[in-house]
N, C-alpha and C positions, 0 to 999 in steps of 0.2 A: 851342657848335657854330658853325661858319661857314656862311653861306648866300651863294651867288653869285646876285646879282640883275642881270637885264638891264634897261637903261633901255628904257622904252617911250615912247609918244607924249606922255606927261605930262612927260617929262624933256627937257632940251636934247639936241640932236644936232649933229653937225658934218659938214662935207663933207671927205672924205679925197681921196687921189689919184684922178685920172681922174673926179672928180665923183661918186664913190660915197658914198651916205649911210651913215655909220657910227654905231652905237649903242654907246657905251663901256660896259664892265663896271665894277662896283665890288664890292669885297669888304667885307662888314660882318659883325660878330659879333653873333649873337642868341642869347638863351637859348631853350630848347625852348618855353617859354611864349610868348615874343615871336614866335617863328617860327610857332607855332600861330595866334596872333592875325592875323599877316600873311596866312597862307593862307586863314583864314576870311573876311578882308576881301576877298580876291580872289574867293573863291567866292560872296560876296554879290552880285557883279556879275551872276551868272546870274539870269534872270527865271524865277520859279516862281509857280504859282498853283494853287488847287484844280482837280482834273480837270474838274469840272462847270462851271468858268468858262473853260476853254480851248476856244476855237473855231478854233484854228489846226490846219491839216493840211498840205497841199501836199507830200505824200510821206512825212511822219512823223505817226503818228496816236496819239491817246490812247484806248486801249480798256481795259476792265476786265480785270484779270489775277487769276484765282482764286488764293488763297493757297497752294494745294497746289503750284502751279508752282514758286514760290520755295522751298517746303519740300523738294521732291524734289531740285531741282538743287543745293541747298546741301549735300547729302551729299558727303562728301569724295571718294568714288570717282568722282563725276561732276565735281565742282568742280575737282579737281586734275589731271584727265586731260588728256593731250596727244595729239598724233598717234601712233597705234599703229604704230610701225615694225616690230613683230613682231605683226601683226594677229591671227593665229590664237590667240594667247594672250589677247587682249583681247576675249573673247566678248561681254561686257556692252556694251562700246563699239560693237562691230560690230552687235549686235542693235538697239541704239537708233538707229543710223544706218539700218539696213535698214528698221525700222518707219517712220522719218521719210521715207525715199524712197518707201515704199508709200503713205503719206498724200499726198505731193506728187503722185504719179501719179493718185491717186483724185480729187483736187480739180481737176486740170488735164485729166484724161482721157488723158494721155500714157502711153507704154509704159515709159519709163525716166526716172529722175531721178538727177542726181549728188548727192554727199553734202553739197552746199551750197558757197557761195562767200562772199567778203568782204561784199558787199552787192549790191543790185539793179542799181546802175549798172555795176559791174565785170562782173556776170553778163551784162548786156545786151551789153556790148562783146565779151565772150568768145563769146556766142552768134553774133555776126556772123562771128567767126573760125571758128566751127564750120561755118557755111554756106560760108565762103570755102574751107575745106579740103575740104568735101564736094563742092563744084563744081570741085575740082582747081585752085583758084587761077586760074581762067580769066576770072572776071567781077570787076569792080572798082567798082561803084557801088551805093549803097543809098539807098532813099527813107526819109527821116525827117520825119514831120509836125512842125510847130512847136508842136503841142499836147501833145507829150510833155514830161516833166519837163525843164526847162532844164539842170539839173545833169547829168542823164543824157546830154544832147546834148554837153556839154563833155567828159565822160569818153569818149564815142565819138570825138570829135575827137582826143583825146590817144592813145587806143589805136590807132586805125585809120590815122592819117597815115603811120607808118613802113611800113605795108603797101601804101601807094599806093591805098587804098580811098577813093573819092570819096563824100562825104555830100551828097546832094541834099535840101536843106531846103525842104519845101513848106508852103504856108499852109493853115490850116484854114478851113472855111466861117465867115464872120463872123456869120452868123445862128444856125446850129445849134451851132457850136463843134466840128463833126466833121470828119474827113478827107474831102476831096473825091476820090471814086474816079477822076475824070478826070485828076487829077495823076499817078496811077500809069500811065495809058495814055500820057500825054505824055512820060514819062521812062523809057520801057521799054528804051531802048538800053543794052546791056551791064549789065543789071540783075542784081544778085546777091541782094538781099533787100529786103523791105519790112517796116518796123516799125510796128505798130499798138498804141497803149496804150489800154486800155479797162478801167475808167473812165480817161479821159485826165486831163491836169494840171488841167483845169477841172471835173473830176468828171463829165464827159459820157460816157454809154455810146455806143460807136460802133455805130450801127445798121447800117452797111454793112460791118462787119468780115468777115462771111462772104463777101460779094461780093468784097471786096478780096483775101482769102485765095485764093479761087478764081481770080481774074484773075492773081494773082502766080504761081500754079502754071502757068497757061496760058502765061505768059511765061518759063517755065523758071527761075523764081527761088524763093527760100525765104521763105515768110510767117512772120514772127516776132511772137508776141504778148507784150506787156509788161503785167503786172498788178502794180501797186504797192500798192493798197488791196485786199489779198487776201481780206478778209472778203466782198467783192462776189461771189466765186465760190460763195457759199452761196445766191445768188439768180439769177444770170445764167448763161447757157450757158458751158460750159468752153471753153478754147481749142481743144481737139480737136474738140468739137462744131461749132465755127465753121470748122474746116478748116485750122487752123494746124499747121505741122510742128514748130515749136519754141515753147515757152512759158517766159518768164522771169518769176520772181516775186521780190518783196521781201517777206519774211515778218515784218517788224517788227510788223505788226498782230496777229499770231497769238501772243500770249503774251509779247511783249517790250515794255518801256517805251520811250518816246522817248529817255531817257537822254542828253539834251543832244546828240543827234546820233549816238549809237552806243555800243557795237557793234550793228550790225544784221546782216542775213543775206540773201544772194541765192541763188537756185536756178535751175538750167537743167533743164527737162524736155523730152523730145522723143519722136518716134516712133522705133521700133527701128532705122530706117535710119541714124540719126545716132549710134548708140551708141559707135562707136569713135572718133568725133571729139570727144566731150564732154571737157571739161577736168576735172581732179580725179580723184575716186575713185568707184567704184560697188561697193556691197556686195551680195553674193549669198547665197542660201540653199542649203545642201546637206545631206548626212548624213555623220556620221563613221563610223569602222569598225564601230561597234556599232549603227549604224542610227539614232542620235539626231540630232535637228535641230541643225545647226551653221551658222555664218556665216563667210564668207571674203571676202577682198578680191578680187573677181572681175576688176575692171579698175582699173588705176592708171596713167593716162597722164601721170604727172609725171616730171620728170627724176631724182627720187630713186629711181624704180623702173625706168626704162627709159633707153635711150640719149638723151642730152640733145637731139640733133637730131630725135628722134622724138616728143618731148614735145608735147602739145597746148597747154600753157601752163606757165610756170614761176612764176606768181604766183597759184596757185589753191588755197591751203590752205583747208580748209573751216572753218566756224564751228560746231564740234561742240556747244559748250555752248548757243549760241543756238538751233541746230537742235533740240537736245534739249528746250529750253523749248517750242518750237512743237509737238513731238510730244506732250508732256505736255498742253499746252493743248488740242490737238485731241482727245486721248483723253478728257479730262474734259468737254469741250464736247459731243462726240458729233455724229453727222450731223444729227439733228433740231435740236440746239442751235445748230449752225453755220448752218443755214437760218433759224432764228428770229432769230439775231443779225443776219444780213443784212437781214431784213425790218424789224427794229427800227431799224437805222441808216437805212434808206431812208425809213421812215415819219416818223421824227423830223425828218430833214433837210427833207422835203417840208412838214411842219407849219411849220417855221421859215420856209421860202420863202413859203408861203401867207400867213403872218402879216405878213411884210415887204411883200408885194405889196399887202395890204390897207391898209398904212400909206403906200403910195405909192412904195415902193422899186422900182427898175428892175432886173430880172434880165437879165444880158447875153445869155445864150444860151438858145435855145428847145429844145435837144435834151434827151432824157431824161437825168436825172442820178442819181447814187447817193447819196452822203452829203456832197457838197460842191458849192458853186455860187458863181458870181461875181455880186456886186452892183455895179452901175455908178452912180457918183456924177456930179453935174453938173460937178465940178471936183476937182482934187487937194486944194485947200484944204478943201472940204466933207468929203472923205473923211478927211483928216488930223485935222480938228477932232473928228469922231466917234471916230476911232481913238484919239486921245490921251485923250479923255474916258473911254472905256471902259477904257483902261489905268489911268488914275487910280482908277477904281472897282474895280480888281482883276481885270479880265478880260484874256485874250489874245484880241483881237477877231477875228483872222483874218490872212491873208497878203496884203500889198499886191501888186496886179497892175497893171503899167503905170502910167499917169498918174492914173487915177481908178477903178480897180477894187479890190475887196476879196473875196478868196476865203474863204468861210466854211464851216467843217466842223462837222458835228454827228454824234456817235456815240452808242452806248448809255450812255455815262457821263453823258449829259444826260437830262433828262426835260422835260415840258412846263413845269413850274414854273421850272426853270433857264433854259429858252429864253425864257420870258416875261420873266424878270428881265433877261436880256441885252437883249431888244428894248426893254423899258421904259427901261432905262438909256441905250440908244442914242438913243431919241427925245428925251431931255432935251438931249443934246449936238448932235442934228441940227437943232434949232430955233434 
């Protein structure tokens, strides 16, 4: 067999016309066995470690996944399913999506949910366009705190620039790590929406979220809640209880592995006022001619179903298999299990924080946090020394923040023994 290999940074490159860097191709012939060895060598570049030694989060989380989840989704009728273009025939697919939507509404408190989207970042950007259309495209500025996930901010920029929507990036409180409500008042002119992530990128719960949502409505703008670590909704108030009109979720935490960055899954839920502006599909329940329970494609605002110019989005295919995993996960976890899971995450993370403080570590923010927090070091050198030492010992120590911060995440896959091992190993390299 022949394999086409592209030169990468390890190989020579040359400058072509107009100064463009070109990476030449070579054709080499490999046997199947040699090709397999080559691919395995490339795969070995990925960093893996036991789940109880992974203390990295920052938007993608290591949670325990019951074996039943993989067992059910591996059935061929789920695993090979694709978009049901003749949906009334695909009752099983429609029911699984309907049940998923119901669960998303229950955990957010909202009236309606779409069938899911590519990931949380694209769902957030689409939610701003929902608000933009709902306000009849008359307002063109949104407030985005700098304590939301930085990758989500970049996706917002890419999505919204063609629409002329201005992103006002505001700083968080340097002490608590929370959004300063005064920044909303100061940037209220031509305001379309305000985004609040809670827990935010630093793991902090936004204590003023309800006040910000209320103020946003007073300014005739749309308050949008972003929840990436979705297990937190088992412990803290739902976006609807806090007064938000739209809630955007990333549901990777609910039954889906980190998977080296994907596939993950985003969801937009909202109050009923926004139902006709939501992108994607919404499945509804009805009865057939014999009075039996049946499921239908109630709304489909995609260009495949309606006139292209009327479509709310043309890049909103849902992540049906990933969404199904979440539905199965929540079904077997149950309401009480969901709440217990959140408390376990909270308690273990606070145990780790308390032990670190006893050792003299400085926690950057004073705000209430969920399952991740930022440790501040005296210098980048001190942080990197400890980080590299923990990596050598087989840990994923956390996510580097700025010059001297380390974002540490603790979930239910850890216990006090694994946390103590992590801390003891870290002390050896901190001295």
